[in-house]
C-alpha positions in Angstrom: 20.6 -124.2 -80.8 21.4 -124.7 -77.1 19.6 -122.5 -74.6 22.0 -120.2 -72.8 22.0 -118.5 -69.4 24.4 -116.5 -67.2 26.5 -118.6 -64.8 25.2 -116.7 -61.8 26.9 -119.0 -59.3 30.3 -118.3 -60.9 29.7 -114.6 -61.0 28.6 -114.6 -57.4 31.8 -116.4 -56.3 34.2 -114.3 -58.4 32.8 -110.8 -57.9 31.6 -110.3 -54.3 31.1 -106.5 -54.6 29.4 -106.7 -58.0 27.4 -103.5 -57.8 30.5 -101.4 -57.2 32.6 -103.4 -59.7 29.9 -103.2 -62.4 29.6 -99.4 -62.0 33.3 -99.0 -62.2 33.4 -100.3 -65.8 30.2 -98.6 -66.9 27.7 -101.5 -66.5 24.4 -100.6 -64.8 23.7 -102.8 -61.8 20.1 -103.2 -63.0 21.4 -104.7 -66.2 23.3 -107.3 -64.3 20.4 -108.0 -62.1 18.1 -108.5 -65.1 20.6 -110.8 -66.8 20.9 -112.9 -63.6 17.1 -113.3 -63.2 16.4 -113.7 -66.9 14.5 -110.5 -67.4 17.0 -109.8 -70.1 17.6 -112.7 -72.5 21.3 -113.5 -72.4 21.3 -113.9 -76.2 20.2 -110.3 -76.5 22.8 -108.9 -74.1 25.5 -106.5 -75.5 28.8 -108.2 -76.2 30.6 -105.4 -74.3 28.5 -106.2 -71.2 29.4 -109.9 -71.3 33.0 -109.1 -71.9 33.0 -106.7 -69.0 31.4 -109.2 -66.6 33.9 -111.9 -67.7 36.8 -109.4 -67.0 35.4 -108.7 -63.6 35.1 -112.5 -62.9 38.6 -113.1 -64.3 37.2 -115.8 -66.6 36.3 -116.2 -70.3 33.0 -115.3 -71.8 32.4 -119.0 -72.5 32.9 -119.8 -68.8 30.3 -117.1 -67.9 27.7 -118.8 -70.1 25.8 -122.0 -69.3 24.5 -124.0 -72.2 21.7 -126.5 -72.2 21.4 -127.1 -68.5 17.9 -127.1 -67.1 16.9 -125.2 -64.0 14.4 -126.8 -61.7 11.9 -125.1 -59.4 11.1 -126.1 -55.8 7.4 -126.1 -55.6 6.4 -124.5 -52.3 2.6 -124.6 -52.9 2.5 -121.0 -51.9 0.5 -119.6 -54.9 2.1 -116.2 -55.5 5.7 -117.5 -55.0 5.3 -120.5 -57.4 3.4 -118.5 -60.0 5.3 -115.3 -60.2 8.9 -116.1 -59.0 9.6 -119.8 -58.6 12.3 -120.9 -56.1 15.3 -122.2 -58.1 16.7 -125.4 -56.9 20.4 -124.9 -56.0 20.1 -121.2 -56.6 20.1 -118.1 -54.4 17.0 -116.2 -53.6 16.8 -112.7 -52.0 13.9 -111.3 -50.0 13.6 -107.5 -50.6 11.4 -105.8 -48.0 11.1 -103.2 -45.3 10.8 -104.6 -41.7 7.2 -105.6 -40.8 6.0 -106.5 -44.3 5.7 -110.2 -43.6 9.1 -111.6 -44.8 9.7 -113.5 -41.6 6.2 -115.1 -41.8 7.1 -116.2 -45.3 10.3 -117.8 -44.1 8.5 -119.4 -41.2 5.9 -120.8 -43.5 8.6 -122.2 -45.9 10.4 -123.9 -43.1 7.2 -125.4 -41.8 6.3 -126.7 -45.3 9.8 -128.1 -45.9 9.4 -130.3 -42.8 6.9 -132.3 -44.8 9.4 -132.7 -47.7 12.8 -134.2 -48.3 14.5 -130.7 -47.7 16.5 -130.0 -44.6 16.5 -126.3 -43.4 19.6 -124.7 -41.8 19.3 -121.2 -40.4 22.5 -119.2 -39.7 21.7 -116.5 -37.2 22.7 -112.9 -37.9 25.8 -111.5 -36.4 23.8 -109.3 -34.0 20.8 -110.2 -31.9 17.3 -109.8 -33.4 14.4 -110.4 -31.1 12.0 -110.4 -34.1 13.4 -113.8 -35.1 12.0 -115.4 -31.9 9.5 -118.1 -33.0 10.9 -118.2 -36.5 14.3 -119.8 -36.2 12.8 -122.6 -34.0 11.1 -123.9 -37.2 14.5 -124.6 -38.8 15.8 -128.2 -38.6 19.2 -126.8 -37.5 20.3 -123.4 -36.2 23.9 -122.3 -36.4 25.8 -119.3 -35.0 28.9 -119.1 -37.1 30.3 -119.7 -40.6 32.5 -122.6 -39.4 29.6 -124.3 -37.6 27.5 -123.8 -40.7 30.0 -125.4 -43.0 30.4 -128.4 -40.8 26.6 -128.9 -40.6 26.1 -128.4 -44.4 29.0 -130.9 -45.1 27.5 -133.6 -42.9 23.9 -133.4 -44.1 22.6 -135.6 -46.9 20.0 -134.8 -49.5 18.6 -131.4 -50.4 19.2 -128.4 -48.1 17.6 -125.0 -47.7 20.1 -122.6 -46.2 18.8 -119.3 -44.8 20.8 -116.4 -43.5 21.1 -112.7 -43.1 22.8 -110.1 -45.4 25.3 -109.3 -42.7 27.4 -112.3 -43.8 27.5 -110.9 -47.4 28.8 -107.5 -46.1 31.5 -109.2 -44.1 32.5 -111.5 -47.0 32.1 -114.6 -44.9 29.2 -116.0 -47.1 31.4 -115.8 -50.2 34.1 -117.7 -48.3 31.6 -120.3 -47.3 30.3 -120.7 -50.8 33.8 -121.1 -52.2 34.5 -123.7 -49.6 31.4 -125.6 -50.4 32.2 -125.6 -54.1 35.8 -126.9 -53.4 34.2 -129.7 -51.4 31.8 -130.5 -54.3 28.7 -129.7 -52.1 26.1 -128.5 -54.6 22.8 -129.6 -53.1 22.1 -126.2 -51.3 19.4 -123.7 -52.1 20.1 -120.4 -50.4 17.6 -117.8 -49.1 18.8 -114.4 -48.0 17.1 -111.7 -46.0 17.9 -108.3 -44.6 16.4 -107.5 -41.2 17.5 -103.9 -41.4 15.3 -103.1 -44.4 18.1 -101.2 -46.2 18.0 -103.8 -48.9 15.1 -102.0 -50.6 17.3 -98.9 -51.3 20.2 -100.8 -53.0 20.6 -101.8 -56.6 21.9 -105.3 -56.0 22.0 -105.8 -52.2 22.7 -109.5 -52.4 24.8 -109.6 -55.5 23.6 -111.8 -58.4 20.4 -113.8 -57.7 18.4 -116.5 -59.4 15.2 -115.4 -57.7 14.0 -112.1 -56.3 11.0 -112.0 -53.9 10.2 -108.3 -53.6 7.5 -107.4 -51.1 4.9 -104.7 -51.9 4.2 -102.0 -49.4 0.7 -101.4 -50.9 -0.3 -105.1 -50.5 1.1 -105.2 -46.9 -0.7 -102.0 -46.0 -4.0 -103.5 -47.2 -3.3 -106.8 -45.3 -3.1 -108.8 -48.5 -0.6 -111.5 -47.6 1.8 -112.8 -48.6 2.6 -109.4 -50.0 4.8 -110.5 -52.9 5.0 -107.9 -55.7 3.5 -109.6 -58.8 5.5 -107.4 -61.2 8.9 -106.9 -59.6 9.3 -110.4 -58.2 11.0 -112.7 -60.7 13.1 -115.8 -61.2 15.7 -117.0 -63.7 13.3 -119.9 -64.5 10.7 -117.5 -65.8 12.3 -116.2 -69.0 13.8 -119.4 -70.2 12.6 -122.7 -71.7 12.8 -124.3 -68.2 9.4 -122.9 -67.4 6.3 -124.7 -68.8 5.0 -122.8 -71.8 1.5 -122.7 -70.3 2.8 -121.3 -67.0 4.8 -118.7 -68.9 1.8 -117.5 -71.0 -0.6 -117.4 -68.1 1.9 -115.5 -66.0 2.3 -112.9 -68.8 -1.5 -112.5 -69.0 -1.8 -112.2 -65.3 0.9 -109.5 -65.0 -0.6 -107.6 -67.9 -4.0 -107.5 -66.1 -2.5 -106.6 -62.8 -0.4 -103.7 -64.3 -3.5 -102.2 -65.7 -5.5 -102.9 -62.6 -2.9 -101.0 -60.5 -3.2 -98.0 -62.8 -7.0 -98.0 -62.6 -6.8 -98.5 -58.8 -4.8 -95.3 -58.4 -7.7 -93.5 -60.2 -10.3 -95.1 -58.0 -8.3 -94.2 -54.8 -8.3 -90.5 -55.7 -11.5 -90.0 -57.7 -13.8 -93.0 -57.0 -14.8 -95.9 -59.2 -17.2 -93.8 -61.2 -14.2 -92.2 -63.0 -13.2 -95.5 -64.6 -14.4 -95.8 -68.2 -17.2 -98.4 -68.6 -14.9 -100.3 -71.0 -12.3 -100.7 -68.2 -14.6 -101.6 -65.4 -14.4 -105.3 -66.2 -10.6 -105.1 -66.2 -10.6 -103.4 -62.8 -13.0 -106.0 -61.2 -11.1 -108.9 -62.6 -7.8 -107.5 -61.4 -9.3 -107.1 -57.9 -10.4 -110.8 -58.0 -6.9 -111.9 -59.1 -5.2 -109.9 -56.5 -7.5 -111.3 -53.8 -6.9 -114.9 -55.1 -3.2 -114.6 -54.5 -3.7 -114.1 -50.8 -3.3 -117.4 -48.9 -3.7 -118.6 -45.3 -0.5 -119.9 -43.8 -0.2 -122.8 -41.5 2.1 -121.0 -39.1 -0.4 -118.2 -38.8 -3.3 -120.4 -37.8 -3.1 -119.5 -34.0 -3.4 -115.8 -34.8 -5.9 -115.8 -37.7 -8.1 -118.7 -36.8 -7.9 -119.7 -40.5 -6.6 -123.2 -41.5 -3.5 -123.0 -43.7 -3.8 -124.0 -47.3 -1.4 -125.6 -49.8 -2.1 -125.2 -53.5 -0.3 -127.1 -56.2 1.2 -125.3 -59.1 -1.1 -127.1 -61.5 -4.1 -126.0 -59.5 -2.9 -122.4 -59.3 -2.6 -122.3 -63.1 -6.1 -123.6 -63.6 -7.5 -121.1 -61.0 -5.7 -118.1 -62.6 -6.9 -119.1 -66.1 -10.4 -119.2 -64.8 -10.2 -115.7 -63.3 -8.5 -114.3 -66.4 -11.2 -115.9 -68.7 -14.0 -114.4 -66.6 -15.3 -117.7 -65.3 -15.1 -116.4 -61.7 -16.7 -113.0 -62.4 -19.7 -114.2 -60.3 -17.5 -114.4 -57.2 -17.0 -111.3 -54.9 -13.5 -110.2 -53.9 -14.2 -111.3 -50.3 -15.1 -114.8 -51.5 -11.6 -115.1 -53.1 -9.5 -113.8 -50.2 -7.6 -116.4 -48.2 -9.3 -119.3 -49.7 -6.5 -121.5 -51.1 -7.7 -123.0 -54.4 -10.9 -122.4 -56.2 -11.6 -126.1 -56.6 
């Protein structure tokens, strides 16, 4: 039987205010979000939910379902992104974070890395001035200041494109108009990354509308200076839950998340009562979780002048081997500090 998934691109174009629209017909925004990213298997979705979404999009249920088409990931060689929430080629990714949690550093690093690839980056500046973008937008191949200028640039470029912009264009409706225009002109080679410099995005159910990938940053990791502070449980991608993800990757990710969930529970006990309150049988889990959390830190090339640490790129295949080694206890002899900001274990 064909694998099926939600036609997120169609839903995004047809229903710009999806959160409000979904609530108006009794569909929880979280349900829509989970369907879009694959947390909920489309085959297990309630018929009334699919019918409701089709009604909102003014299309048939069949048009809302994609059958048999493979999603491809863009490998960034940033361990935590590739492992927990791969960037979907041709999809839309949203960064969910408060200001100051490192999202602009992640964007800067991505643009730096894409310069070494066949991807061209285009950054559409927010509608209002943001001094915190100084030093970040300069890393883009092209910077635009309006929707019209952006369309002209995207239309003239060849090859694969990474398009980055701010939530303000979603609020104004201009991004939806741009996406519809690109579809009309059969321009499909664009992967979009959205950010929200205000930080209000954290408090909204679906701040960007339907997404293929969600990169949610974690306050706890940022507070402890464990960067990139990508939340290993809440960050996800539509690639993850389907057959598009390598089975080994899927299984290792499941094991890693299970360990980190328990580690986070145990860590809350340690924070309040000390490590002696952890049962002896759970101590190994706690220590291994600490090591895995430390492993997912990574020195960035764009941060070299500030940290003095050389940036590291780690392939997806190497990350899988490293995580398996930690989960299997083969790295139990290493301290947490020996695993922080080290790149690969090779």
